[in-house]
Phi, psi and omega in degrees: 000317178294325178294318178299320178297316180297319178296314180296324176298320179294318182289315190253343186098159187288344184249014183276139182295345176297346178278354187306310186299307182293324179296312180296317183298318178296318176299316179297315181298311180297322179295315178298327179278359181079014179262069187294329178295332178274332180282330183306310182298328179290319178291324177296318178295319178300317178299317179297319178297317180292320179297323178292319183287313188252340185102152184289347181253016181274140176293344180297340182269355185299321178300321180289324175302317180293317178299315180295321177298319178298316179298314181297323176299314179295336177272000179084012181259065189295319181298316179295320178297318180297322178298318179293322178295320177296319178298315179299314180297320179297321178295319179293317180295319180298320178296318180297325180287335180280339183248000000 
């Protein structure tokens, strides 16, 4: 999986949204294995890719905000996790008010 990510980085560049699948999958795998310190950078990168693709105020980024918040909670960084959860909730609420 890491090799596939490296190949895609070479093909598309490090900030291309085509890296989304491998980046998320690596974060998920490390998280499932309980290696939260290794999953955090992949989720942060995924969030950056999504913010670039959809914008920082898009509801499309809420799943990644939640995943990153879960990882941070498991790392004992509860305050930072809470900020991400509040951001995610605000995005969902803003969408609800528009519809």
